[in-house]
C-alpha positions in Angstrom: 34.6 -54.7 -2.9 34.7 -58.5 -2.9 31.4 -59.9 -1.6 31.5 -61.9 1.6 29.5 -65.0 2.1 29.9 -66.6 5.4 31.0 -70.1 4.5 29.4 -73.3 5.8 29.9 -76.9 4.7 27.7 -77.8 1.8 26.4 -81.0 3.4 24.9 -78.8 6.2 23.6 -76.0 4.0 22.8 -77.3 0.5 23.6 -74.7 -2.2 25.9 -72.7 0.1 29.4 -71.8 -0.9 32.4 -71.4 1.3 33.9 -68.0 1.0 37.6 -67.9 0.4 37.8 -64.8 2.6 37.8 -64.8 6.4 37.2 -61.6 8.4 39.8 -60.2 10.8 37.1 -60.2 13.5 37.1 -64.0 13.3 40.9 -64.3 13.0 41.4 -62.2 16.2 38.9 -64.3 18.1 40.8 -67.5 17.3 43.9 -66.3 19.3 43.7 -67.8 22.8 47.1 -66.8 24.1 49.2 -69.4 22.2 50.6 -69.4 18.7 48.2 -70.9 16.2 48.8 -72.1 12.7 45.9 -71.0 10.5 44.4 -73.7 8.4 41.5 -74.0 6.0 39.9 -76.3 8.7 40.1 -73.9 11.6 39.2 -71.0 9.3 36.0 -72.7 8.3 37.2 -73.4 4.8 38.5 -69.9 4.1 42.2 -69.2 3.3 42.5 -65.5 2.5 42.1 -62.0 3.8 40.5 -59.2 1.8 41.8 -56.0 3.5 42.9 -52.4 3.1 46.2 -51.0 4.1 46.3 -48.3 6.8 50.0 -48.2 7.6 52.3 -45.5 6.2 56.0 -45.9 6.9 57.0 -42.6 5.1 56.9 -40.8 8.5 59.2 -43.3 10.2 57.0 -43.6 13.3 55.4 -47.0 13.0 56.9 -50.3 14.3 59.5 -51.2 11.7 58.6 -53.8 9.2 54.9 -54.1 10.1 52.2 -53.9 7.4 49.0 -52.9 9.1 45.6 -53.8 7.5 42.0 -53.7 8.5 38.6 -54.8 7.3 34.9 -54.6 8.4 33.6 -57.8 6.9 32.1 -59.4 10.0 29.0 -57.9 11.7 30.2 -54.5 10.5 32.9 -54.6 13.2 36.1 -52.9 12.2 39.2 -54.9 13.1 42.9 -54.8 12.2 46.0 -57.0 12.2 49.7 -56.4 11.8 51.9 -58.4 9.4 55.7 -58.6 9.9 56.9 -58.1 6.3 60.3 -56.4 6.8 61.3 -53.7 4.4 58.6 -54.6 2.0 56.0 -53.2 4.4 57.0 -49.7 3.2 56.0 -50.5 -0.4 52.3 -50.6 0.6 50.5 -47.3 1.3 47.1 -46.4 2.8 44.2 -47.3 0.5 45.9 -50.3 -1.1 43.3 -53.1 -1.3 45.0 -56.5 -0.8 44.2 -60.2 -1.0 46.5 -62.1 1.4 46.9 -65.9 1.6 47.0 -66.8 5.3 46.5 -70.5 5.3 49.6 -72.1 6.8 50.7 -68.9 8.5 51.1 -68.3 12.2 48.8 -66.2 14.4 51.0 -64.9 17.2 51.4 -62.0 19.6 54.8 -60.3 19.7 55.8 -57.4 21.8 52.1 -57.0 22.7 50.9 -56.8 19.0 48.7 -59.5 17.5 50.3 -60.5 14.2 50.2 -63.1 11.4 53.7 -64.2 10.8 55.5 -66.0 7.9 53.6 -64.1 5.2 55.8 -63.1 2.2 55.3 -60.7 -0.6 54.4 -63.6 -2.8 51.3 -64.2 -0.6 50.0 -60.7 -1.3 48.1 -59.4 -4.3 47.3 -55.7 -4.7 43.9 -55.5 -6.4 43.2 -51.8 -6.1 44.7 -48.5 -4.9 43.4 -45.3 -3.4 40.5 -47.0 -1.7 38.7 -44.6 0.6 39.2 -45.3 4.3 36.3 -43.9 6.4 37.4 -42.0 9.4 36.7 -43.9 12.7 36.3 -41.5 15.6 37.2 -43.3 18.8 37.5 -42.0 22.4 40.5 -42.8 24.5 38.1 -44.5 27.0 37.0 -46.9 24.3 40.6 -47.7 23.4 41.5 -48.3 27.1 38.4 -50.4 27.8 38.8 -52.7 24.7 42.4 -52.4 23.5 42.2 -55.6 21.4 39.2 -54.2 19.4 41.1 -51.1 18.2 44.6 -52.6 17.8 46.0 -52.2 14.3 43.1 -50.0 13.2 43.2 -46.4 11.9 41.4 -44.2 14.4 40.8 -40.5 15.0 41.2 -39.0 18.5 39.5 -35.6 18.3 40.2 -32.5 20.4 43.2 -34.0 22.0 45.3 -32.1 24.4 48.2 -32.8 26.7 48.8 -33.0 30.5 51.0 -31.2 31.4 50.3 -28.4 29.0 53.1 -28.1 26.4 55.5 -25.2 26.4 56.3 -23.3 23.2 59.6 -25.2 23.1 58.1 -28.7 23.5 58.3 -31.1 20.5 56.5 -34.2 19.5 59.3 -36.7 20.2 58.8 -39.2 23.0 55.8 -40.4 25.1 53.2 -37.8 25.9 49.9 -38.1 27.8 47.1 -37.4 25.4 43.6 -36.5 26.8 40.4 -36.1 24.8 38.1 -35.5 27.7 37.3 -39.2 28.1 40.6 -40.6 29.3 44.4 -40.6 28.9 46.4 -42.5 26.4 50.1 -42.5 25.5 50.9 -40.8 22.3 54.3 -42.2 21.1 56.6 -40.5 18.7 59.9 -42.1 17.7 63.0 -39.9 18.0 63.7 -40.7 14.4 60.2 -39.8 13.1 60.3 -37.1 10.4 57.9 -34.9 12.5 59.5 -35.6 15.9 60.8 -32.0 16.0 57.4 -30.5 15.3 56.0 -28.2 18.0 53.2 -29.6 20.2 49.8 -28.0 19.7 47.5 -27.0 22.5 44.5 -28.8 20.9 44.5 -31.0 17.8 43.0 -34.0 16.0 45.2 -37.1 15.8 44.8 -39.8 13.2 46.8 -42.9 13.9 47.0 -46.5 14.8 46.7 -48.3 18.1 49.5 -50.7 19.1 49.3 -52.6 22.3 52.1 -53.4 24.7 51.9 -56.3 27.0 52.2 -55.4 30.7 51.8 -58.5 32.8 48.7 -60.2 31.5 47.1 -56.9 30.4 47.2 -55.0 27.1 48.2 -51.3 27.3 47.3 -49.3 24.2 49.7 -46.9 22.7 48.7 -44.5 19.9 51.0 -43.5 17.0 50.3 -41.1 14.2 51.9 -42.1 10.9 53.1 -38.8 9.5 53.0 -35.1 10.4 49.8 -34.7 8.3 48.0 -37.0 10.9 48.3 -34.1 13.4 45.7 -31.4 12.6 46.0 -28.4 14.9 42.7 -27.0 16.1 44.0 -24.3 18.5 47.3 -22.8 19.7 45.5 -20.6 22.2 43.9 -21.5 25.5 40.3 -20.3 25.8 38.9 -20.7 29.3 35.2 -20.1 29.9 34.8 -18.0 33.1 31.6 -19.9 33.9 30.4 -23.4 33.2 27.0 -25.1 33.7 27.2 -27.6 36.5 23.6 -28.7 36.9 19.9 -27.7 37.1 16.5 -28.8 38.2 13.8 -28.5 35.5 10.9 -30.4 37.1 10.7 -30.2 40.9 8.2 -32.3 42.9 5.0 -30.2 42.6 4.6 -26.9 40.8 7.5 -25.7 38.7 6.5 -22.0 38.9 9.2 -20.1 40.8 11.0 -23.3 41.7 13.4 -24.2 38.9 17.1 -23.1 39.1 20.4 -23.5 37.5 23.7 -24.3 39.2 26.9 -22.8 37.7 30.6 -23.0 38.5 33.1 -20.2 38.3 36.5 -21.1 36.8 37.9 -17.8 37.9 37.2 -15.1 40.4 34.3 -12.9 39.1 32.9 -9.6 40.2 29.7 -9.4 38.3 29.3 -5.7 38.9 32.5 -5.1 37.0 32.0 -7.9 34.3 28.3 -8.5 33.8 27.1 -11.9 32.5 23.8 -13.3 31.4 22.1 -16.7 31.6 19.5 -17.4 28.9 17.0 -20.4 28.7 15.1 -21.5 25.7 11.8 -23.4 25.6 10.9 -25.0 22.3 7.4 -26.3 23.0 5.3 -26.2 19.8 3.2 -23.4 21.2 6.2 -21.2 22.2 6.3 -17.9 20.4 7.8 -16.7 18.2 7.2 -20.1 16.5 9.3 -21.6 13.7 13.1 -21.5 13.6 14.6 -19.0 16.0 15.4 -16.0 13.7 16.9 -14.1 16.6 18.6 -17.1 18.2 19.0 -16.8 22.0 17.5 -13.3 21.8 14.2 -14.5 20.5 12.3 -13.4 23.6 8.6 -13.7 24.2 8.0 -17.2 25.6 10.8 -18.7 23.5 13.8 -17.4 25.4 14.2 -15.9 28.9 17.2 -13.9 30.2 18.7 -13.3 33.7 21.3 -10.5 33.9 24.1 -11.1 36.3 25.2 -7.6 37.3 26.0 -7.8 41.0 27.6 -10.2 43.5 30.8 -12.2 43.3 31.8 -15.8 42.7 35.2 -17.2 43.6 37.1 -19.6 41.4 36.0 -23.2 41.9 32.7 -22.3 43.7 29.1 -22.9 42.8 26.5 -20.1 42.4 22.8 -20.1 41.4 20.4 -18.4 39.0 16.7 -18.8 38.8 13.8 -19.3 41.2 13.0 -16.6 43.8 11.9 -19.3 46.2 15.4 -20.7 46.6 14.1 -24.1 47.6 16.0 -27.3 46.7 13.0 -29.3 45.4 9.9 -27.1 45.1 7.3 -25.9 47.6 7.8 -27.0 51.3 11.3 -28.3 50.6 14.7 -27.4 52.2 15.7 -23.8 51.8 19.1 -23.2 50.1 18.8 -19.4 50.3 22.2 -19.3 52.1 23.9 -20.4 48.9 25.4 -17.9 46.5 22.4 -16.7 44.5 23.7 -14.2 41.9 20.2 -13.6 40.3 16.9 -14.9 41.4 13.3 -13.8 41.2 9.8 -15.1 40.6 9.9 -15.8 36.8 6.2 -16.9 36.9 5.2 -13.3 37.7 8.1 -11.3 36.3 9.4 -10.8 32.8 13.0 -11.6 32.0 15.8 -9.0 32.1 15.6 -7.4 28.6 13.5 -10.2 27.0 11.4 -13.2 28.0 7.7 -13.2 29.0 6.8 -14.4 32.5 6.4 -18.2 32.5 5.5 -21.1 34.8 8.1 -23.3 33.1 11.6 -21.8 32.8 12.9 -25.1 31.6 10.4 -27.1 29.5 8.6 -30.3 30.3 7.0 -30.6 26.9 9.3 -33.2 25.4 10.7 -30.7 23.0 14.2 -29.3 23.5 15.2 -26.8 26.1 18.6 -25.2 26.6 20.7 -23.1 28.9 23.4 -20.7 27.7 25.8 -18.5 29.6 27.1 -15.3 28.1 30.1 -13.2 29.2 28.0 -10.0 28.5 24.5 -9.0 29.3 23.5 -7.4 26.0 22.6 -10.7 24.3 21.7 -10.4 20.6 21.2 -12.7 17.6 25.0 -12.6 17.0 26.0 -13.4 20.6 28.0 -16.5 21.2 27.8 -18.2 24.6 30.7 -19.3 26.7 28.9 -22.5 27.7 25.7 -24.2 26.7 23.8 -27.4 27.2 20.6 -28.8 25.7 18.0 -31.4 26.7 16.2 -33.3 24.0 15.9 -32.6 20.2 12.3 -31.7 19.4 11.0 -28.4 18.0 12.3 -26.0 15.3 15.9 -25.7 16.4 18.1 -25.2 13.3 17.8 -24.6 9.6 20.7 -24.2 7.2 18.6 -21.7 5.3 19.8 -19.5 3.8 19.9 -17.7 6.0 20.9 -20.1 8.8 18.8 -19.8 11.9 19.4 -21.5 15.3 20.9 -21.4 18.7 24.6 -20.6 18.7 26.9 -22.9 20.7 30.3 -22.7 22.3 33.4 -24.9 22.1 32.7 -27.2 25.0 33.2 -30.8 26.0 29.9 -31.5 24.0 29.9 -29.0 21.2 32.2 -27.6 18.5 31.9 -24.4 16.5 33.9 -26.2 13.8 33.4 -29.8 12.8 36.4 -31.5 14.6 36.9 -33.9 11.6 36.1 -31.8 8.5 36.8 -28.4 10.1 33.6 -27.1 8.5 31.8 -24.2 10.3 28.9 -25.4 12.5 28.1 -22.7 15.0 24.6 -23.9 15.9 23.0 -26.7 18.0 21.8 -29.6 15.8 24.2 -28.5 13.0 26.9 -31.0 11.9 28.2 -32.9 14.9 26.5 -30.7 17.5 23.8 -33.3 18.2 24.6 -34.3 21.8 21.8 -33.7 24.3 20.6 -34.6 27.7 17.5 -36.8 28.1 14.2 -35.9 29.7 13.3 -37.6 33.0 10.0 -38.9 34.4 7.8 -35.9 35.3 7.2 -34.6 38.8 9.8 -36.6 40.6 12.4 -34.0 41.6 15.5 -34.9 39.7 18.5 -32.6 39.9 20.6 -33.0 36.8 24.2 -33.1 38.1 26.5 -32.8 35.1 29.8 -33.8 36.8 33.0 -33.5 34.8 36.4 -32.0 35.6 37.5 -28.7 34.0 41.3 -28.0 34.2 42.0 -24.3 34.1 45.7 -24.8 33.6 45.2 -27.0 30.6 42.2 -24.9 29.4 40.0 -27.9 28.7 37.7 -30.5 30.0 39.8 -33.5 31.1 36.7 -35.4 32.2 33.7 -34.6 30.0 30.3 -33.9 31.7 27.6 -36.5 31.7 24.0 -36.8 32.9 23.7 -37.9 36.5 20.1 -37.9 37.8 20.0 -37.2 41.5 16.6 -37.9 43.0 15.8 -35.2 45.6 13.3 -35.3 48.3 11.6 -32.5 50.2 14.3 -32.8 53.0 17.3 -33.1 50.7 20.3 -30.8 51.6 22.8 -28.8 49.6 25.5 -31.5 49.8 23.4 -33.7 47.6 23.8 -31.3 44.7 27.2 -30.0 45.5 28.9 -33.1 46.7 30.7 -36.0 45.0 30.1 -36.1 41.3 29.5 -32.4 40.9 31.6 -30.5 38.3 35.0 -29.5 39.7 37.7 -27.1 38.6 41.5 -27.8 38.9 
């Protein structure tokens, strides 16, 4: 790596040296909508780029003749640029480290893509090969919000699926709407690409380059993978959780005993008498027993985990139902009754032990600052080996996971927040706090009466979250009504 010293004139900073290299971050900020000839003067005394190649023309899917390079030399901000080089662009491969003379060349935007024109092969020196390119995981929402920041950079879109869902005969060729749970972006595959006839996976990681198209005065990002190897299939089967967690109240106004509850959403019609479920909570306060890492996971019992068996009642697809407090009040004692809602399982957990395990407790969902979690199981006999169909955690404190051996922790499900396999490396990570499974909700100020509405949109036809859940704190009062926790912003099913 060539060291970067941000150059300044010697008469201003005695002893300073002007670096010959300018960062792409600075190059891109120089473009103001008009062609600009780059000079040593407007580049603050610099005249070269020190960059790494990310383009790969072997798959025949990138804009013809464009050499695509990136760097991270300024403020640790990754930026890229495209260079029209004709057929010579194909002679450079990902991981080539280049020095490029850009003084006297023209910064321009053509067909929506910011480029440095008039560069020849003679302006380029290859100084190294096989340079490692760190993976840059980016959400579609980030690309859509700041298309210029990601243009001409190598990015990874993880857990990408399509709308509409591909049929077994569909192939990659053409424009397809790619969704990663955060937004939609166009995935473009040239008809002549070597992988254009590949089948379309249900769920995959996509490693590619953002190219912008100019629509009016706005930039519209388009994502292109380079070769067939840039598409890594994660699943060819749709797995739809029958129940998802939609919200909960963990700290009502006043006493929490017999007042906390969990809101769930059915993604299909369920008769719990025919197909029993279970909801398990975990409280990881330092004094919660058994202490230490959870050897038996969600089945730890005592005051560490608490179980509700769902063995009667019905829930229709797309409707909410509730588990928890026997009081059935919206925000603690003397608040609005929501007893007319669909309560599948409720009793006074402060005086009654859980169904199968869990000691009676005044705090079903902790207020200690350490982590608490909620998990839904599609069976009622929960053991150390049970895997939930949905799960969510608040905070990170306490003894939650150890790699061991043996590994101990709380098993997670494939959700909008968690992955049983690392979506980048594909390594196994079946527990919360293992690998990339680090997302969590935040605690709220105590004794206010926040209902945590998770929101999000689950599409049962696509078998995935098309809008990921997020923490929305709804401040309830003693006179709040059901519409405040089931209205706009609540999780929905399509």
